[in-house]
C-alpha positions as CSV (number, residue, x, y, z in Angstrom):
1,M,106.9,-68.2,-33.9
2,K,107.8,-71.4,-32.1
3,I,106.1,-71.9,-28.7
4,A,106.9,-74.5,-26.1
5,M,104.1,-75.4,-23.7
6,V,105.5,-77.3,-20.6
7,G,102.6,-79.2,-19.2
8,S,99.8,-80.9,-21.2
9,G,97.0,-80.8,-18.7
10,Y,93.9,-78.7,-19.0
11,V,95.6,-75.3,-19.3
12,G,98.6,-76.4,-21.3
13,L,96.8,-78.5,-23.9
14,V,94.0,-76.0,-24.5
15,S,96.4,-73.1,-24.7
16,G,98.8,-75.0,-26.9
17,A,96.1,-76.1,-29.3
18,C,94.7,-72.6,-29.6
19,F,98.1,-71.0,-30.2
20,A,98.7,-73.5,-32.9
21,D,95.3,-72.6,-34.4
22,F,96.6,-69.0,-34.5
23,G,99.4,-70.2,-36.8
24,H,102.2,-70.7,-34.3
25,D,104.4,-73.8,-34.2
26,V,103.6,-75.3,-30.8
27,V,105.3,-78.2,-29.0
28,C,103.4,-79.5,-25.9
29,I,105.8,-81.2,-23.4
30,D,104.8,-83.6,-20.6
31,K,106.8,-86.1,-18.5
32,D,103.9,-88.5,-18.5
33,Q,104.8,-90.8,-21.4
34,S,101.3,-92.4,-21.4
35,K,99.7,-89.0,-21.8
36,I,101.9,-88.2,-24.7
37,D,101.3,-91.6,-26.3
38,R,97.5,-91.0,-26.0
39,L,97.8,-87.5,-27.5
40,H,99.8,-89.0,-30.5
41,N,96.9,-91.3,-31.0
42,G,94.3,-88.5,-30.8
43,I,93.1,-89.4,-27.3
44,M,92.4,-86.4,-25.1
45,P,93.5,-86.7,-21.4
46,I,90.5,-84.4,-20.4
47,Y,87.0,-83.8,-21.6
48,E,86.6,-80.3,-23.1
49,P,84.0,-79.7,-25.9
50,G,85.7,-79.2,-29.2
51,L,89.3,-79.9,-28.0
52,D,89.7,-83.2,-29.8
53,A,88.9,-81.7,-33.2
54,L,91.1,-78.7,-32.5
55,V,94.0,-80.8,-31.6
56,E,93.5,-83.2,-34.6
57,S,93.3,-80.4,-37.2
58,N,96.5,-78.7,-35.9
59,V,98.4,-81.9,-35.7
60,K,97.5,-82.7,-39.3
61,A,98.6,-79.1,-40.3
62,G,102.0,-79.7,-38.7
63,R,101.6,-76.9,-36.2
64,L,101.1,-79.0,-33.0
65,S,103.3,-81.8,-31.7
66,F,104.0,-83.6,-28.5
67,T,107.1,-84.8,-26.7
68,T,108.4,-85.9,-23.3
69,S,111.8,-84.2,-23.9
70,L,111.9,-80.7,-22.5
71,A,115.3,-80.1,-24.1
72,E,113.9,-81.1,-27.5
73,G,110.7,-79.2,-27.0
74,I,112.2,-75.8,-26.0
75,K,114.9,-75.8,-28.7
76,D,114.5,-72.6,-30.9
77,A,111.3,-71.6,-28.9
78,S,110.9,-67.9,-28.5
79,A,108.3,-68.3,-25.8
80,I,108.3,-71.1,-23.2
81,F,105.1,-71.4,-21.2
82,I,105.0,-73.1,-17.8
83,A,101.6,-74.7,-17.5
84,V,102.0,-77.3,-14.7
85,G,99.8,-77.9,-11.7
86,T,99.9,-75.8,-8.6
87,P,97.7,-77.8,-6.2
88,S,97.1,-76.8,-2.6
89,R,100.0,-78.1,-0.6
90,R,99.0,-80.8,1.8
91,G,98.7,-79.6,5.4
92,D,98.9,-75.8,5.0
93,G,96.9,-74.7,2.0
94,H,99.8,-72.9,0.3
95,A,100.2,-73.4,-3.4
96,D,102.6,-76.2,-4.2
97,L,105.1,-74.6,-6.5
98,S,107.5,-77.6,-6.7
99,F,106.5,-78.4,-10.3
100,V,106.9,-74.8,-11.4
101,Y,110.3,-74.5,-9.9
102,A,111.4,-77.9,-11.3
103,V,110.5,-76.8,-14.8
104,A,112.3,-73.4,-14.3
105,K,115.5,-75.3,-13.4
106,E,115.3,-77.7,-16.3
107,V,114.5,-74.8,-18.7
108,G,117.6,-72.9,-17.5
109,E,119.8,-76.0,-17.9
110,N,118.6,-76.7,-21.4
111,L,118.0,-73.2,-22.9
112,A,119.8,-72.9,-26.2
113,N,118.6,-69.5,-27.3
114,D,117.2,-66.2,-26.1
115,A,113.6,-66.7,-24.9
116,V,110.7,-65.5,-22.8
117,V,109.7,-67.8,-20.0
118,V,106.0,-67.4,-19.3
119,T,104.3,-68.5,-16.1
120,K,100.8,-69.7,-17.3
121,S,100.2,-71.7,-14.1
122,T,98.3,-69.9,-11.3
123,V,100.9,-68.9,-8.9
124,P,101.2,-66.6,-5.8
125,V,102.7,-63.1,-5.9
126,G,106.5,-63.3,-6.1
127,T,106.7,-66.7,-7.9
128,G,108.0,-65.0,-11.1
129,D,110.9,-63.5,-9.0
130,E,111.9,-67.0,-7.8
131,V,111.6,-68.5,-11.4
132,E,113.9,-65.7,-12.6
133,R,116.4,-66.5,-9.8
134,I,116.3,-70.2,-10.5
135,I,117.0,-69.7,-14.2
136,A,119.8,-67.2,-13.4
137,D,121.4,-69.7,-11.1
138,T,121.8,-72.1,-14.0
139,R,124.3,-69.7,-15.5
140,T,122.7,-69.7,-18.9
141,S,124.3,-67.2,-21.2
142,H,121.1,-66.5,-23.1
143,K,118.8,-63.5,-22.6
144,V,115.7,-64.5,-20.6
145,S,112.7,-62.5,-19.6
146,V,110.3,-64.1,-17.1
147,V,106.7,-63.0,-17.7
148,S,103.4,-63.7,-16.0
149,N,100.4,-64.5,-18.2
150,P,97.5,-66.0,-16.1
151,E,94.8,-68.0,-17.7
152,F,91.1,-67.2,-17.4
153,L,89.6,-70.3,-19.0
154,R,86.2,-71.7,-17.9
155,E,86.0,-75.5,-18.1
156,G,83.4,-76.4,-20.7
157,A,84.0,-73.1,-22.6
158,A,87.8,-73.0,-22.7
159,I,88.4,-72.7,-26.4
160,A,85.9,-69.9,-26.8
161,D,87.4,-68.1,-23.8
162,F,90.9,-68.4,-25.2
163,K,90.0,-67.1,-28.7
164,R,87.5,-64.5,-27.6
165,P,88.8,-63.4,-24.1
166,D,87.4,-60.8,-21.8
167,R,91.0,-59.7,-21.4
168,I,94.6,-60.9,-21.7
169,V,96.8,-60.0,-18.7
170,I,100.6,-59.9,-19.3
171,G,103.0,-59.0,-16.5
172,A,106.4,-58.1,-17.9
173,E,109.4,-56.3,-16.4
174,D,111.3,-55.5,-19.6
175,E,110.8,-54.6,-23.3
176,F,112.0,-57.9,-24.6
177,G,109.3,-59.7,-22.7
178,R,106.6,-57.3,-23.8
179,E,107.7,-57.5,-27.5
180,V,107.7,-61.3,-27.6
181,M,104.3,-61.5,-25.8
182,H,102.9,-59.0,-28.2
183,E,103.9,-61.3,-31.1
184,V,102.5,-64.3,-29.3
185,Y,99.1,-62.7,-29.0
186,R,99.2,-60.8,-32.3
187,P,96.1,-62.5,-33.7
188,L,94.1,-61.3,-30.7
189,F,95.6,-57.8,-31.0
190,L,94.2,-57.7,-34.5
191,N,90.8,-58.7,-33.2
192,E,91.0,-55.9,-30.7
193,S,90.8,-58.1,-27.6
194,P,91.6,-56.1,-24.4
195,I,95.2,-56.7,-23.4
196,L,96.5,-55.3,-20.2
197,F,100.3,-55.0,-19.6
198,T,101.2,-54.7,-16.0
199,S,104.1,-55.5,-13.7
200,R,104.7,-59.2,-13.0
201,R,103.6,-59.2,-9.4
202,T,100.4,-57.3,-10.3
203,S,99.6,-59.9,-13.0
204,E,100.1,-62.7,-10.5
205,L,97.7,-61.1,-8.0
206,I,95.0,-60.3,-10.7
207,K,94.4,-64.0,-11.2
208,Y,93.8,-64.7,-7.5
209,A,91.8,-61.6,-6.9
210,A,89.5,-62.4,-9.9
211,N,88.8,-65.9,-8.7
212,A,88.3,-64.9,-5.1
213,F,85.8,-62.2,-6.2
214,L,83.8,-64.7,-8.3
215,A,83.8,-67.2,-5.4
216,T,82.5,-64.4,-3.2
217,K,79.6,-63.7,-5.6
218,I,78.7,-67.4,-5.5
219,T,78.8,-67.6,-1.8
220,F,76.9,-64.4,-1.3
221,I,74.0,-65.5,-3.5
222,N,74.0,-68.9,-1.7
223,E,73.5,-67.2,1.6
224,M,70.8,-65.0,0.2
225,A,69.1,-68.2,-1.0
226,D,69.1,-69.6,2.6
227,L,67.5,-66.3,3.7
228,C,64.9,-66.6,0.9
229,E,63.8,-70.0,2.1
230,K,63.3,-68.5,5.6
231,V,61.3,-65.4,4.6
232,G,59.4,-66.9,1.6
233,A,61.2,-65.0,-1.2
234,D,62.4,-66.3,-4.5
235,I,66.2,-66.3,-5.0
236,Q,65.9,-66.4,-8.8
237,D,64.0,-63.1,-8.8
238,V,66.4,-61.7,-6.2
239,S,69.3,-62.7,-8.5
240,R,67.7,-61.0,-11.5
241,G,66.8,-58.0,-9.5
242,I,70.3,-57.3,-8.3
243,G,72.0,-58.6,-11.5
244,M,70.2,-56.0,-13.6
245,D,72.4,-53.4,-11.9
246,N,75.3,-53.1,-14.2
247,R,77.6,-52.4,-11.3
248,I,76.9,-56.0,-10.1
249,G,76.0,-58.0,-13.3
250,P,74.1,-61.2,-13.6
251,K,76.9,-63.7,-13.8
252,F,77.8,-66.0,-10.9
253,L,74.6,-65.2,-9.1
254,H,73.0,-68.7,-9.5
255,A,72.2,-70.3,-6.2
256,G,73.4,-73.9,-5.7
257,P,75.4,-76.3,-3.7
258,G,78.6,-74.3,-3.6
259,Y,81.6,-73.8,-5.8
260,G,84.2,-76.5,-6.6
261,G,86.6,-77.4,-9.4
262,S,90.3,-76.9,-10.0
263,C,90.5,-73.2,-9.4
264,F,88.3,-71.5,-6.8
265,P,89.0,-73.8,-3.9
266,K,92.8,-73.9,-4.2
267,D,93.1,-70.3,-5.3
268,T,91.1,-68.8,-2.5
269,L,93.2,-70.8,0.0
270,A,96.4,-69.7,-1.7
271,L,95.3,-66.1,-1.6
272,L,94.6,-66.4,2.1
273,K,98.1,-67.8,2.7
274,T,99.7,-65.0,0.7
275,A,97.7,-62.5,2.7
276,E,98.9,-64.1,6.0
277,D,102.5,-64.1,4.8
278,Y,102.3,-60.4,4.2
279,D,100.3,-59.6,7.3
280,S,97.4,-58.3,5.3
281,P,94.3,-60.2,6.4
282,T,91.5,-60.9,3.9
283,R,88.6,-61.5,6.2
284,I,86.0,-61.6,3.4
285,V,87.8,-64.4,1.6
286,E,88.2,-66.2,4.9
287,A,84.5,-66.2,5.4
288,V,83.9,-67.3,1.8
289,V,86.1,-70.4,2.2
290,K,84.4,-71.4,5.5
291,V,80.8,-70.8,4.2
292,N,81.4,-72.7,1.0
293,D,83.0,-75.7,2.8
294,S,80.0,-75.9,5.2
295,R,77.5,-75.5,2.4
296,K,78.3,-78.7,0.6
297,R,77.5,-80.8,3.6
298,A,74.5,-78.7,4.2
299,M,73.2,-79.7,0.8
300,G,73.5,-83.3,1.9
301,R,71.5,-82.6,5.0
302,K,68.9,-80.9,2.7
303,V,68.5,-84.2,0.9
304,L,68.1,-86.0,4.3
305,D,65.4,-83.6,5.3
306,A,63.5,-84.4,2.0
307,L,63.7,-88.1,3.2
308,G,62.1,-87.2,6.5
309,G,65.2,-86.5,8.5
310,A,68.5,-88.4,9.2
311,D,66.8,-91.2,11.2
312,A,64.1,-91.8,8.7
313,A,66.7,-91.7,5.8
314,R,68.7,-94.7,7.0
315,G,68.3,-97.6,4.6
316,K,66.7,-95.6,1.9
317,K,68.1,-95.0,-1.6
318,V,69.0,-91.7,-3.3
319,A,69.9,-91.1,-6.9
320,L,72.4,-88.4,-7.7
321,L,72.2,-86.9,-11.2
322,G,75.5,-85.1,-12.0
323,L,78.8,-85.6,-10.2
324,T,81.2,-83.2,-11.8
325,F,81.5,-79.7,-10.3
326,K,79.9,-78.2,-13.4
327,P,78.5,-79.4,-16.7
328,N,80.6,-80.0,-19.9
329,T,83.7,-81.2,-18.0
330,D,84.9,-84.4,-16.4
331,D,86.5,-82.6,-13.5
332,M,85.6,-83.9,-10.1
333,R,88.0,-81.8,-8.1
334,D,86.3,-80.4,-5.0
335,S,82.9,-81.1,-6.6
336,P,79.9,-80.5,-4.2
337,S,78.7,-84.0,-5.1
338,I,81.5,-85.5,-3.1
339,A,80.3,-84.0,0.2
340,V,76.7,-84.6,-0.7
341,A,77.3,-88.3,-1.4
342,Q,79.5,-88.6,1.7
343,T,76.8,-87.0,4.0
344,L,74.2,-89.4,2.6
345,H,76.5,-92.5,3.0
346,D,77.4,-91.5,6.6
347,A,73.7,-91.4,7.3
348,G,73.2,-95.0,6.1
349,V,71.7,-94.0,2.7
350,E,72.3,-96.2,-0.4
351,V,73.6,-93.9,-3.2
352,S,73.4,-94.5,-7.0
353,A,74.6,-91.9,-9.5
354,Y,74.9,-91.0,-13.2
355,D,77.1,-88.4,-14.9
356,P,77.6,-88.0,-18.6
357,E,81.4,-87.6,-18.3
358,G,82.7,-87.8,-14.8
359,M,82.0,-91.3,-13.4
360,E,85.4,-92.8,-14.1
361,Q,87.0,-89.9,-12.2
362,A,84.4,-90.1,-9.5
363,K,84.7,-93.8,-8.7
364,P,87.9,-93.6,-6.6
365,M,86.5,-90.6,-4.7
366,M,83.2,-92.3,-3.8
367,P,83.7,-96.0,-3.9
368,F,80.4,-96.5,-2.0
369,V,78.3,-95.1,-4.8
370,T,76.8,-97.3,-7.5
371,M,77.6,-95.8,-10.9
372,C,74.8,-96.3,-13.5
373,E,74.6,-96.3,-17.3
374,N,71.9,-93.6,-17.6
375,P,69.8,-91.4,-15.3
376,Y,66.8,-93.7,-15.2
377,E,68.9,-96.7,-14.1
378,A,70.1,-94.6,-11.2
379,I,66.6,-93.4,-10.4
380,E,65.0,-96.9,-10.3
381,G,63.9,-97.8,-6.8
382,A,65.1,-94.4,-5.4
383,D,63.4,-92.7,-2.5
384,A,64.6,-89.4,-3.7
385,T,66.2,-88.1,-6.9
386,V,68.7,-85.2,-6.6
387,I,70.0,-83.0,-9.3
388,V,73.5,-82.0,-8.3
389,T,75.0,-80.8,-11.7
390,E,73.0,-79.0,-14.3
391,W,73.9,-81.1,-17.3
392,D,71.5,-80.4,-20.3
393,A,70.6,-84.1,-20.2
394,F,68.8,-83.5,-16.9
395,R,66.8,-80.4,-17.9
396,A,64.1,-82.4,-19.7
397,L,63.7,-85.6,-17.8
398,D,60.6,-87.6,-18.5
399,L,59.0,-86.9,-15.2
400,G,56.3,-89.6,-15.8
401,K,59.1,-92.2,-16.2
402,V,60.9,-90.9,-13.2
403,K,57.8,-91.2,-11.1
404,E,57.2,-94.7,-12.4
405,L,60.7,-95.9,-11.7
406,A,61.3,-94.2,-8.4
407,K,60.1,-95.7,-5.2
408,S,59.0,-92.3,-4.0
409,P,58.2,-89.1,-6.1
410,V,60.7,-86.9,-4.4
411,L,62.9,-84.5,-6.4
412,V,65.6,-82.3,-4.8
413,D,66.8,-79.8,-7.4
414,L,70.1,-78.2,-6.1
415,R,70.5,-76.2,-9.4
416,N,67.0,-74.8,-9.7
417,I,66.6,-76.1,-13.3
418,Y,62.9,-76.9,-12.9
419,T,59.9,-74.8,-12.3
420,P,58.3,-75.8,-8.9
421,A,54.7,-75.6,-10.1
422,D,55.4,-77.9,-13.1
423,V,57.1,-80.6,-11.0
424,R,54.5,-80.5,-8.2
425,A,51.8,-80.7,-10.9
426,A,53.4,-83.9,-12.0
427,G,52.9,-85.3,-8.6
428,F,56.3,-84.8,-7.0
429,E,57.4,-83.5,-3.6
430,Y,59.9,-80.9,-4.8
431,S,62.5,-78.9,-3.1
432,S,65.0,-76.5,-4.6
433,V,67.5,-73.8,-3.4
434,G,66.1,-70.5,-2.3
435,R,62.6,-71.1,-3.5
436,T,59.5,-72.2,-1.7
């Protein structure tokens, strides 16, 4: 089957490469000529473990190609996926659907055969209806079914998530759409991956509801961590204790500086706006968004407290280890490190930083931060060292070397990757999240 993937960003490129690895003939389409040129040269526009090798092998096999021409790319395609960005619209928080609708119009104008048009982008309820209307308005004579197929890929583990998914959700309104999507995912049917067919609107809402629920779990455990610090309890034991209940589960119960990334912040906002539009308030999600936003700055203040307070911190130096919102990605979107660094800078603190993959993306977001070649260069002369992202490279720091290089042996662990007794035994003042 030929598949066209419109959009060669994170979702489009990973999905396209994985579909090609299943044996489909896939064309990834993007208007950004420089991105397509880099892909032709084997240069990935994003960092995702294993993606470069997956793309290379399928290009060599002739199953994966790239183009800037939508008309060329969708020719003879049975399934045309829309995988373009849906960022929060400036000013009101609604999802910006202009890219989705522009693709729908161009697809309708250039369609040369019957096809299923699949919305892979994360979109609010009812978007598929509008995509269907836009394509119909182009007066195409070909049969078109508009389907919703949300992605559930974790950055840093996207290939495994695609090939061994918890579930595949497909929202289709007709048998033609269901039949084509069944063929698209035939390899996963054979592997008995759970596949849920629903209505299109239900599918669109599933994606938002799932991300909002996970964001709620993160925010809940972060508030419990604050309570633990007040009452002298240990948040890691609390997390284990409640996570052993199979009705709750252990995932997304790790206390930290708050959620960030490309999905949770914009998707929770978009869900709130949808709920407002339909006069169906989502008070829990409202609270989650507010608490998470305030938490990131609060983590900056936690570092200031470790320096003796805001007044004492002025003129001191802090080393931030980790800038991306999570490890194994170069994604800086809504990363907690941005608010932490800004809080420190606003307090007159000099900030240095190191991240294995995210520093180029971080530079324009925090121009006041000195980017370093390795963690120890960042730590040199620092009055406090702060672990912001739990990269494996930070889990076994040479504490003796850290103590020797730093001006003061102060370690603030916002990811709880160290054992308090061990760090304190090494001569550090140590603070973490939800532990005393």
